[in-house]
C-alpha positions in Angstrom: -28.5 22.9 -18.8 -31.9 22.8 -20.5 -35.0 22.0 -18.5 -38.6 21.5 -19.8 -42.1 20.5 -18.8 -41.1 17.0 -19.9 -38.5 16.9 -17.1 -41.2 17.8 -14.6 -43.6 15.2 -15.9 -40.9 12.5 -15.6 -40.1 13.4 -12.0 -43.7 13.3 -11.0 -44.1 10.0 -12.8 -41.1 8.7 -10.8 -42.9 9.7 -7.6 -46.2 8.2 -8.6 -44.3 4.9 -9.5 -42.9 4.9 -6.0 -39.3 5.5 -7.0 -39.2 9.0 -5.5 -40.6 9.8 -2.1 -42.7 13.0 -1.5 -39.7 14.5 0.3 -37.3 13.6 -2.5 -39.6 15.1 -5.1 -40.0 18.3 -3.1 -36.2 18.6 -2.7 -35.7 17.9 -6.4 -38.2 20.7 -7.2 -36.6 23.1 -4.8 -33.2 22.5 -6.4 -34.6 23.1 -9.9 -36.4 26.2 -8.8 -33.1 27.6 -7.3 -31.2 26.7 -10.4 -33.8 28.5 -12.5 -33.6 31.6 -10.3 -29.8 31.5 -10.6 -29.8 31.1 -14.4 -28.2 27.7 -14.1 -30.9 26.0 -16.2 -32.6 27.3 -19.3 -36.3 26.7 -20.0 -38.2 27.3 -23.2 -39.8 30.8 -22.9 -43.3 29.5 -23.6 -42.9 27.0 -20.7 -41.4 29.2 -18.1 -44.6 30.3 -16.3 -46.0 26.8 -16.0 -42.7 25.4 -14.9 -42.3 28.1 -12.2 -45.8 27.4 -11.0 -45.3 23.6 -11.0 -41.9 23.9 -9.2 -43.5 26.2 -6.6 -46.3 23.6 -6.0 -43.9 20.7 -5.8 -41.2 22.1 -3.6 -43.5 22.4 -0.7 -45.4 19.2 -1.4 -43.8 17.4 1.5 -45.3 19.8 4.0 -48.7 18.5 5.3 -50.8 21.6 4.4 -49.4 21.5 0.8 -49.4 17.8 0.0 -50.7 17.1 -3.4 -52.9 14.0 -3.9 -52.3 11.5 -6.7 -55.2 13.1 -8.7 -53.7 16.6 -8.2 -50.3 15.4 -9.4 -51.9 13.8 -12.4 -53.7 17.0 -13.2 -50.4 18.8 -12.9 -48.8 16.4 -15.3 -51.6 17.0 -17.8 -51.2 20.7 -17.5 -47.5 20.4 -18.1 -48.0 18.1 -21.1 -50.3 20.7 -22.8 -47.7 23.4 -23.0 
C-alpha cells in the first residue's frame, strides 16, 4: 500500500474537523508507523523523513505532555504539504 504526506494531511484535517478524536488520530498514526517499519506501506523516498517525524509526533499526541495544539497541527500540515 502506498502512503504519502497527503494521507497524513487528510488524517490531521479529519481530526481538526472533529471527525477523529485525538486518541483515534494517535492510534491511526501508531498503526501507520508500525506498517512503515514492517514494510507494509511504501512511501515516496523524498517524503520518508518528514512522514516518519510526523507519525512520531502524532502517535503520542494523545498523551498529555505531547498533545499538539491546533496551531501546531496546522503547522505540521503545512510542513507536510511543502514536501
